[in-house]
C-alpha positions as CSV (number, residue, x, y, z in Angstrom):
1,X,47.1,109.1,136.4
2,X,49.4,108.3,139.4
3,X,47.4,105.1,140.0
4,X,48.0,103.9,136.4
5,X,51.7,104.6,136.6
6,X,52.0,102.9,140.0
7,X,50.0,99.9,138.7
8,X,52.1,99.7,135.6
9,X,55.3,99.9,137.6
10,X,54.1,97.3,140.0
11,X,53.2,94.9,137.2
12,X,56.6,95.4,135.6
13,X,58.3,94.6,138.9
14,X,56.2,91.5,139.3
15,X,57.1,90.3,135.8
16,X,60.8,90.9,136.4
17,X,60.8,89.0,139.6
18,X,58.9,86.0,138.2
19,X,62.0,84.2,136.9
20,X,63.7,84.7,140.3
21,X,60.7,83.2,142.2
22,X,60.7,80.1,140.0
23,X,64.4,79.5,140.6
24,X,65.6,80.8,137.3
25,X,67.9,83.7,137.0
26,X,67.4,85.8,133.9
27,X,70.0,88.4,133.1
28,X,69.4,90.7,130.1
29,X,72.4,92.7,128.9
30,X,71.3,96.1,127.8
31,X,72.1,97.0,124.2
32,X,74.2,100.1,124.0
33,X,75.2,102.1,121.0
34,X,78.7,100.7,121.5
35,X,77.5,97.1,120.8
36,X,78.2,96.4,117.2
37,X,75.3,95.0,115.2
38,X,75.8,91.7,113.3
39,X,77.1,92.1,109.8
40,X,74.6,91.8,107.0
41,X,75.7,88.7,104.9
42,X,75.5,89.1,101.2
43,X,76.2,86.0,99.0
44,X,77.9,86.1,95.6
45,X,78.0,83.6,92.8
46,X,81.3,83.9,90.9
47,X,80.7,80.6,89.0
48,X,80.5,82.4,85.7
49,X,83.5,84.8,86.3
50,X,85.8,82.4,84.4
51,X,89.5,83.4,84.8
52,X,88.6,86.2,87.2
53,X,87.3,83.9,90.0
54,X,90.3,84.4,92.3
55,X,90.2,88.2,91.7
56,X,86.5,88.3,92.7
57,X,87.2,86.2,95.8
58,X,90.1,88.6,96.6
59,X,87.9,91.7,96.1
60,X,85.3,90.2,98.4
61,X,87.9,89.5,101.0
62,X,89.2,93.0,100.8
63,X,85.7,94.4,101.6
64,X,85.3,91.9,104.4
65,X,88.5,93.1,106.0
66,X,87.6,96.8,105.4
67,X,84.1,97.0,106.8
68,X,82.1,95.5,109.7
69,X,78.5,96.1,108.7
70,X,78.5,93.8,105.7
71,X,80.1,90.5,104.9
72,X,80.5,89.0,101.4
73,X,80.4,85.2,101.2
74,X,80.4,82.8,98.3
75,X,76.9,81.3,97.8
76,X,76.5,77.7,98.8
77,X,75.6,75.2,96.1
78,X,71.9,75.6,95.1
79,X,71.6,78.9,97.1
80,X,70.4,82.0,95.3
81,X,73.0,84.6,95.5
82,X,72.5,88.3,96.1
83,X,75.3,89.1,93.7
84,X,76.1,87.4,90.3
85,X,79.5,87.9,88.9
86,X,80.1,87.3,85.2
87,X,83.0,87.6,82.8
88,X,82.5,89.0,79.3
89,X,84.5,90.8,76.6
90,X,83.1,94.3,77.3
91,X,84.0,97.0,79.8
92,X,83.5,96.3,83.5
93,X,80.1,97.4,84.7
94,X,77.5,96.8,87.4
95,X,73.7,96.4,87.1
96,X,72.7,97.2,90.7
97,X,69.4,96.0,92.1
98,X,68.4,96.9,95.7
99,X,71.3,97.8,98.0
100,X,73.4,94.7,98.3
101,X,72.2,92.9,95.1
102,X,72.8,93.0,91.4
103,X,75.0,91.7,88.6
104,X,78.7,92.5,88.1
105,X,80.5,92.1,84.8
106,X,84.3,91.8,84.9
107,X,85.0,92.9,81.4
108,X,88.0,91.7,79.5
109,X,88.3,94.9,77.6
110,X,89.7,96.7,80.7
111,X,92.0,93.8,81.5
112,X,93.3,93.7,78.0
113,X,94.1,97.5,78.4
114,X,96.1,96.7,81.5
115,X,93.8,97.4,84.4
116,X,94.2,95.3,87.5
117,X,91.6,92.5,88.0
118,X,91.5,92.7,91.8
119,X,91.0,96.4,91.7
120,X,88.2,96.0,89.1
121,X,86.5,93.3,91.2
122,X,86.7,95.4,94.4
123,X,85.5,98.5,92.6
124,X,82.5,96.7,91.0
125,X,81.6,95.1,94.4
126,X,81.7,98.7,95.8
127,X,78.9,99.6,93.5
128,X,76.8,96.7,94.9
129,X,77.6,98.1,98.3
130,X,76.1,101.4,97.3
131,X,79.1,103.4,96.2
132,X,79.1,105.6,93.1
133,X,82.0,106.3,90.8
134,X,84.2,109.2,91.9
135,X,85.7,110.4,88.7
136,X,88.2,111.8,88.1
137,X,90.0,110.6,91.2
138,X,93.4,109.5,92.6
139,X,94.6,105.9,92.9
140,X,93.9,106.1,96.7
141,X,90.2,106.2,95.8
142,X,89.0,102.7,94.8
143,X,85.8,104.3,93.3
144,X,87.9,106.5,91.0
145,X,88.0,103.4,88.8
146,X,89.7,103.7,85.5
147,X,90.6,107.4,85.9
148,X,93.4,106.4,88.2
149,X,95.1,104.8,85.2
150,X,96.5,101.4,84.4
151,X,99.4,101.8,86.8
152,X,97.0,101.9,89.7
153,X,96.6,98.5,91.3
154,X,95.2,99.7,94.7
155,X,92.2,97.5,95.5
156,X,91.5,99.0,98.9
157,X,88.7,101.4,99.7
158,X,89.8,104.6,101.4
159,X,88.4,105.8,104.8
160,X,85.5,107.8,103.2
161,X,84.5,104.8,101.1
162,X,84.6,102.5,104.1
163,X,82.5,104.9,106.1
164,X,79.9,105.2,103.4
165,X,79.5,101.5,103.2
166,X,79.2,101.2,107.0
167,X,76.5,103.9,106.8
168,X,74.7,102.2,104.0
169,X,74.5,98.9,105.9
170,X,74.8,99.9,109.5
171,X,71.0,100.5,109.8
172,X,70.0,99.2,106.4
173,X,66.7,97.4,106.0
174,X,66.8,94.3,103.9
175,X,65.8,95.1,100.4
176,X,66.1,98.9,100.9
177,X,66.6,100.5,97.5
178,X,69.6,102.9,97.4
179,X,68.8,106.5,96.5
180,X,69.2,107.6,92.9
181,X,71.4,104.8,91.6
182,X,71.8,104.5,87.9
183,X,70.4,101.4,86.2
184,X,73.8,100.5,84.8
185,X,77.2,101.7,86.2
186,X,79.8,101.5,83.5
187,X,83.3,102.1,84.7
């Protein structure tokens, strides 16, 4: 056993010195737990979001400024998006797929009742990022949705919501299905 360990250590030492012997210096920075992982990029297509396009872009920008583990970007022309955003005359809702994918509807019914379009967009994108509704809830909770009332225009996730998204994507595997998410989230 000692011979095997010595041989393995000797082989490792030889392999490590090989680049130095050939005149090339190889430096490998060890990865620590303090080194942030690259953000998972999710693309969205807001081409069918009609008059809500700027609200959708603003909602995505809010999430980008709020979390590090995921980044929402508009899909390039011809690129298949992870998230489709559509406008319709119903109530806002999300049809989630796997974590980070699905379809968002920005419903005019809520807008006609006085709800803020940027808050609606950020809230619905929160569902795509794995957050459930938190009803009833205060205006300080983005995921409280409509229960905060029409006077609430806060489009920013609170610290618990940010932490949950960071946890969802910090070590998430691509295509990982979220646990027990409903097929349709109607807000």
